[in-house]
Structures are given as structure tokens and as C-alpha cells.
C-alpha positions in Angstrom: 86.7 97.5 78.2 85.5 100.0 80.2 87.1 103.2 82.3 86.5 102.2 86.0 87.2 104.4 89.1 88.2 102.8 92.3 87.8 104.7 95.3 88.8 103.5 98.5 91.3 104.8 101.2 93.2 101.5 101.6 96.2 101.2 99.5 96.1 97.5 99.6 92.5 97.4 98.4 93.2 99.7 95.5 96.2 97.9 94.5 94.2 94.5 94.2 91.3 95.8 92.7 93.5 97.7 90.0 95.6 94.4 89.3 92.3 92.2 88.9 90.6 95.0 86.9 93.7 95.6 84.4 94.0 92.2 84.0 90.2 91.8 82.9 91.3 94.5 80.2 90.1 97.6 81.7 91.2 101.1 82.5 91.4 101.9 85.9 91.7 105.1 87.6 92.5 105.3 91.7 91.4 107.8 94.3 92.2 107.6 97.8 89.3 110.0 99.2 86.1 111.8 97.9 88.1 114.8 96.8 90.4 112.7 94.6 87.1 110.9 93.5 85.5 114.1 92.6 88.5 115.5 90.6 88.3 112.0 88.8 84.5 112.2 88.1 84.9 115.8 86.6 87.6 114.7 84.4 86.1 112.2 82.4 82.7 110.1 82.8 83.7 106.6 84.3 81.6 103.8 83.3 81.5 102.4 86.6 82.6 103.3 90.3 83.6 101.0 93.1 83.1 103.3 95.8 84.2 102.7 99.6 81.7 103.4 101.9 84.0 104.1 104.9 86.6 107.1 103.7 88.2 109.7 106.4 87.1 112.9 104.6 83.4 112.2 103.2 82.1 109.0 103.3 81.1 106.8 100.4 77.3 107.5 100.8 77.7 111.2 101.4 79.4 111.4 97.9 76.8 109.1 96.2 74.3 111.3 97.5 76.1 114.5 96.3 76.6 113.1 92.8 72.6 112.3 92.7 71.8 115.9 93.7 74.1 117.4 91.2 73.1 115.1 88.6 76.3 113.6 88.3 75.2 110.0 89.1 75.2 108.9 85.4 77.2 105.9 85.8 77.0 102.5 87.8 78.0 102.6 91.5 79.0 99.7 93.2 79.4 100.4 97.3 82.1 98.6 99.1 82.7 98.0 102.9 83.7 95.7 105.2 81.9 97.6 108.2 78.5 98.5 107.0 75.2 97.8 108.3 72.3 96.3 106.4 70.8 99.5 106.8 73.5 101.6 105.2 73.5 98.8 102.3 69.7 99.6 101.5 70.0 103.6 102.0 72.9 103.3 99.5 70.6 101.7 97.0 68.0 103.7 97.7 70.0 106.6 96.6 71.3 105.1 93.8 74.0 102.6 94.3 73.7 99.6 91.7 74.9 97.4 94.4 76.7 96.6 97.2 80.3 94.6 98.1 81.0 93.0 101.5 85.1 93.3 102.1 86.8 91.1 101.7 85.4 90.9 98.3 86.0 87.4 96.6 87.1 87.5 92.9 84.0 85.8 91.6 81.7 88.4 93.2 83.8 91.5 92.2 83.7 90.5 88.5 80.2 89.5 88.8 79.2 93.0 89.9 81.5 94.6 87.3 80.0 92.5 84.5 76.2 93.4 85.8 77.2 97.1 86.2 78.7 97.4 82.9 75.8 95.3 81.1 73.2 97.8 82.5 75.4 101.3 81.6 75.8 99.5 78.0 71.8 99.0 78.1 71.7 102.7 79.0 73.9 104.1 76.6 72.1 102.2 73.6 69.2 105.1 74.3 70.2 108.2 72.5 69.9 111.7 74.4 66.7 112.3 72.8 65.2 109.0 73.4 65.6 107.3 70.1 67.2 103.9 70.1 70.5 103.2 69.1 70.8 101.2 66.1 70.3 97.5 67.0 73.6 96.2 66.4 75.5 98.6 68.6 77.4 96.3 71.2 77.3 97.5 74.7 80.8 97.6 76.6 80.0 94.6 78.4 79.1 92.6 75.4 82.5 93.6 73.5 84.2 90.5 74.6 87.2 88.5 72.9 84.5 85.8 72.2 82.1 88.4 70.4 85.0 89.5 68.4 85.9 86.0 67.4 82.8 84.5 66.9 80.5 87.5 65.7 78.4 87.2 68.6 77.8 83.5 68.8 78.9 81.5 72.0 82.1 79.4 71.4 81.4 75.5 71.6 82.9 73.9 74.9 85.4 71.9 72.6 86.5 74.4 70.0 90.1 74.5 69.4 91.8 78.1 69.3 95.2 77.1 68.6 97.1 78.0 65.4 97.4 74.7 64.3 93.6 73.9 63.6 92.7 70.3 64.7 94.7 69.4 67.5 95.7 65.9 68.0 98.0 63.8 70.6 99.9 61.1 70.1 99.0 58.3 72.5 102.0 56.2 71.8 104.1 58.4 73.9 105.2 58.0 77.5 102.5 59.3 79.9 104.6 62.0 81.0 105.3 63.5 77.6 101.5 63.0 76.2 100.3 64.4 79.6 102.3 67.8 79.1 100.8 68.1 75.5 97.4 67.8 76.5 97.9 70.3 79.6 99.8 72.6 77.1 96.8 72.5 74.4 94.6 72.8 77.4 95.9 76.0 78.9 96.4 77.6 75.5 92.8 76.9 74.7 91.6 78.8 77.9 94.5 81.5 77.3 92.8 82.2 73.8 89.2 82.2 75.0 90.1 84.3 77.8 92.0 86.6 76.0 95.0 86.0 77.9 93.4 87.3 81.4 95.5 85.0 83.6 92.7 86.2 86.3 90.0 84.1 84.6 92.1 81.5 83.5 93.0 80.8 87.1 89.5 81.0 88.0 88.3 78.7 85.3 90.8 76.1 85.9 91.0 76.2 89.7 94.6 77.0 90.4 96.0 79.7 92.3 97.8 82.5 89.8 101.3 81.8 91.3 100.8 78.1 90.7 99.3 78.9 87.3 102.2 80.9 86.2 104.7 78.4 87.3 102.8 75.8 85.1 102.4 77.7 81.9 106.3 78.7 81.9 107.1 74.7 82.8 104.9 73.6 79.8 106.5 76.5 77.5 103.2 78.3 76.8 103.2 81.8 74.8 101.5 84.0 77.2 101.8 86.8 74.7 99.7 85.0 72.1 96.1 85.4 74.2 97.1 89.1 74.8 97.8 90.1 71.1 94.5 88.5 70.6 92.8 90.4 73.1 94.2 93.8 71.6 93.5 93.0 68.1 89.8 92.4 68.8 89.6 95.5 71.0 
């Protein structure tokens, strides 16, 4: 997983993005202004930066220009704003930003932008400093997912059984409610294993709100730690 720097002067935005990205398995560092962002950039190179445009001390576009001018724009930067014009977005892209997210940011757009940013970063890191290509079997950070670790790089079939029992069967002579509960438990265990225990991604895949999902899993007796243990062992 990746090290992501989130720069935004709104506490609520920082907390929300941090929760989502942490749930996806990333390490997140937070900065509420350009000064903190500079310090974070100096301490360690982040794999990706989510940068707000409108900030009280130095705006995001100015900070982006500064990083480019000093040779520090070595990572993908995704700009964020709820008030920026098209001209501002175009300018940020011209300076070197990879993409632009308009607030309020939807979960789907955030995860897609981060995935694309990390994929580009991973491709860049395959290139050695002297221009020699890295070994072909080197996986980019964005490619090192639970699915890749579990399958050796081959995509999972749509109906694979990831439960420890192996072949999942259902007793159809049970009362409807009991049979339905057994199916739903297997269904959610499958998605938890496939998504490495990420509640955010499971909620997105199953079409449930996270609060409803938590309640449902607790009701069915699903072991929430199993997917996360698999994710940790694959990292």
C-alpha cells in the first residue's frame, strides 16, 4: 500500500479522507496548510498527494508551482476544490497536477483517482535512476493488492469460493430465513476476503451504507478480522 499526504485546511475533509484511505490500507499523513505540507514533503517522499487549492497561508496552486520549481514535484498530485474555476483546474494540470477532484468528493471518484495516481507512480518507479528498466516482474505499488497476492497475478473468477471450508454448499431444506442467512453470511465473507477486509470497498460493491453493513455483519456473525488478517499477511 501507499504513503499518501492529504493537505486541506478543513478538519472534516482531512478526517474523512484519512478514514477512507486508511480503510483501503494506505498510510496517511495529514497537513492543514502549506507549511505543514512542506515539512511532510521534506521528511519523506509521499507516493501521492491530495492537495486542496484554497488554503489560508499559501494556496495549492502556488505550492504546486513551488514544488515544481525546486524539483520536489516527484510524486503524483491530485488537486481538490469546491470553488475552483475551469481555468484554475487547467492551470494546475499544466503545472504538473495529475488530476482534479471537485468537492464534495464522491467515494468512487476518490478511489479511482488515487488508483490511477498510484498506477502512474508505480510505472515511474519501474524506471531505474540511470534509465535502465527495472526487472519485469517488479510489481508497482498500485498492483500489489490482496487479489494479486492470493492468485499470483491472475484475476479472480466471479464465483470463486474464498471461505476456509473450500466448497460452499447450502442446505435447501432449511426454513427460508435460515437458508437466506447462510447465503448472506457466505456472500459477505466472500466480499470481505476479496477486498482484504476493506469495509469501504465492500460497502461500495454490495450497495450498502457502511453503518448498515456493520449492523448486518454483526447480525450474521461474520468474523470481521479474517479479511484484515489476510490483508496483513499479503502486504
